[in-house]
N, C-alpha and C positions, 0 to 999 in steps of 0.2 A: 559752816553756819547755815542758818535758814530755818525751815520749818517742816516737820512731818505732820500730816493731817489725815484723819480718817473720819468718814461720815456715811450716812445712808441717805440717798436721794431717790425718792419715788421707788423704794424697795431695792435699789441697787447699791451695794456696798462699795465704797471707793476709798482708796488710800493713795496719797500723793506725797512726794518729797520735792520741795523747791529750795534750791540753794541760794545763799547770798554770801557776801564776803565778810560781813561782820555780824556779831550777835545783836548789835543795836538795831540793824535793819530787820532782823528776824522778829523783832517785837513791834515794828512799825505797823500802824493800823492799815495803811494802804497796801503794804506787803501782805499782811494777813488776809485782807479782802481779796487780793489777787490769788492767793493760794486757794481760798475757798471757791473762787470763781473757776479755777482750774479743775477742782474736784467736781463741781457742777457740770462742767463741760464734758468731763470724762463720762459721767453718768448719762448725759444726753446723746453723746456722739459715739460711744462704744468703740474707741479707736483701737486698731490692731497693734500699734506700736507707738513709740515716742514721735517718730516722724509724722505719722498719721495724726496724732494729737495736735502737733504744732500747726497743722493745716486746718484743723477744725475751727469753726466760728466760736470765738470766746463767748461764753454765756452772757446774753443780754446786749451784745454789740455786733457790729458788722465787721469787726476786725478778726483776723485769725489769732490763735493763741500766741503764735510767734510774734505777730505785730503788737499784740497787747503786752507781751513780755518786753519788747523793745521800748514801748511807751513807758513801762514801769522803770526800766533802766534809766531813761531820761529824767523821769520825775524824782526817783530816789537817789540817783547819782552814783550808783555802783552796780557791778555786774550781778544779774539775777538769772537763774537758769532752772527750768523745770527738769529735774533729773530722772525721775521714774514714777510710775504709777501702776496700780493694779485694781481690778474690780471684779465683783462677783454678782452675777445676775440671778443665780438660783439660790434657793434656801433663804435663811434669815441671817443677815450680817449684823454684827455688833461692833461698833467702833470704840476705841479707847485712845485718848491722847494724853501722854504723860509729860509732866514738867513743862507745860506751856508749848509743846511742840518739839521737844527734844527727841521723843519717841512716839511713833504712831503705830497702833496695831489694829488690824481688822480681822475679826474671827468670823468664820462662816460655818453655820450649823444647819443640819438637815433635821427638821422636826415638824410634827403635825400641830404643835402648840403655837401660840401667838408670839409676836415679837416682844410684847410686854412681859409675857410669862418667862421667856428665856433670856431677857436682858441681863439679869443679875449673873447667871451662870456664864454668859458670854463675856461680860466685863471681868469676872473673876479669872477666866481662862486667859483673857487678853493681858491682865495684870501679871499673871504667871509668866507669860511669854516676855513681857517687857522686863521683868525682874531677872529671869534666868536665861533668856535667849537660847532655847534649846536648838541643837543641831538638826534634829528630826522631829516630826510630829508623832510618829509611832514606830515601835521596834521593827515592824514589817518593812519599813522604808530603809532600814540600815542595809547598805549593799555589802556583798561578799568581800569586796576589796577592803572596806573599812574594818570589817570583822577580822579578816586575815592580818591586817596591820596591827590591830589591838592584840590579837593572840601572839603575834611575833614579839611585840614589846613586853608582854607579860612573861613569855617564856625566857626572854633574855634577862629580865629582872630576876627570875628564879635561878637561872644559871649563875648569876653573879652573887646570889645569896648562899653562903656556905651551908646553911641549915636546909635550904630548899633543893640545892643542886643534887644532893645524894638521893633524893626521893625517887621512887619508881615513876616511869613515864605516865602510867595510868593515874597515879595520884596527882601528878602535875596537870594532866588534862582535866581532872575533876576540879582542881583549884581554878584553872583558867575558865572553865564553864561558870563557876560561881562568880568570878570577877567580871565576866561578860554581863551577867545579870545586873551587877552594879553599874556597868557602863550604860546599859539601857535606862536604869533609874536616873542617871545623871544627865543623859543626853537626849532622851526621847520624852517629849511633852506629856503624852498620855500615861507614861510609866513613872513620871516624876512624882515625888511626894508633893501633895497639894500645899502650897505655902500657907494657906489660912488654917489648915488642919493636917498636920503631918502623919496622922493616923491612917490617912487614905491617899491613894494616888489621884491624879487629875481625872483619869478614866473612871475611877470609882465615885468621885465627887459628881461628875456629870450624870452617871447612872443613878445616883441617889436622888439628885434633884428631879430627874425625869420620873422616877418612881413616885416621889412626893406629889408631883404635878399630875400624875396619871397619864403620862404620855411617853414618847421616846425622843431622845435628843442625841444626835450623832455629830461629833466634831468632824467636819469635812476638810477644812483648809484654813489657813491664816496667812497674813502678810504683815 
């Protein structure tokens, strides 16, 4: 339990996850404020890792994040732990928090347009990630080992199908290539059907918005 949170502080996009023992605490106002304070601290401190973050001065206090966390444990009466964080200093980041902190997504875009202009497209892409949780951002990121494993599974399935087993190897290879295209569509964000309009992919949606706005928008990363 706990809270996932994403925000932009002075142009720096931040996502944090803070765990608690019960759902009740995850909705506690003091806990929510603590999580937001952790996000602000990340933006100001740019910590290299979790250990470094815990030694940063917690935003607006003389305490470290670790000391503030210990204070919160005493105040709230159950264990609380900052679990992980990520931040983007370049480009424009768009945050999205789903279901009151059950899922937090931070999308990072490279664009010559303003943050206001790309906010909607960033939110839409973040909602897509929250809904479908893709394994990869783009098909170019799919490693050879994953592709080999997929091919192996597909070939075994064909061998076990009497109608397919007798087909020539070349035909089987062609079928596998087609099915790998489906794998990309299901597992890679930019190749997925856009949930708000399945006539286009996420990649095509981003390009169409950029064209309408008269600029360029490139999806760089997300957490």
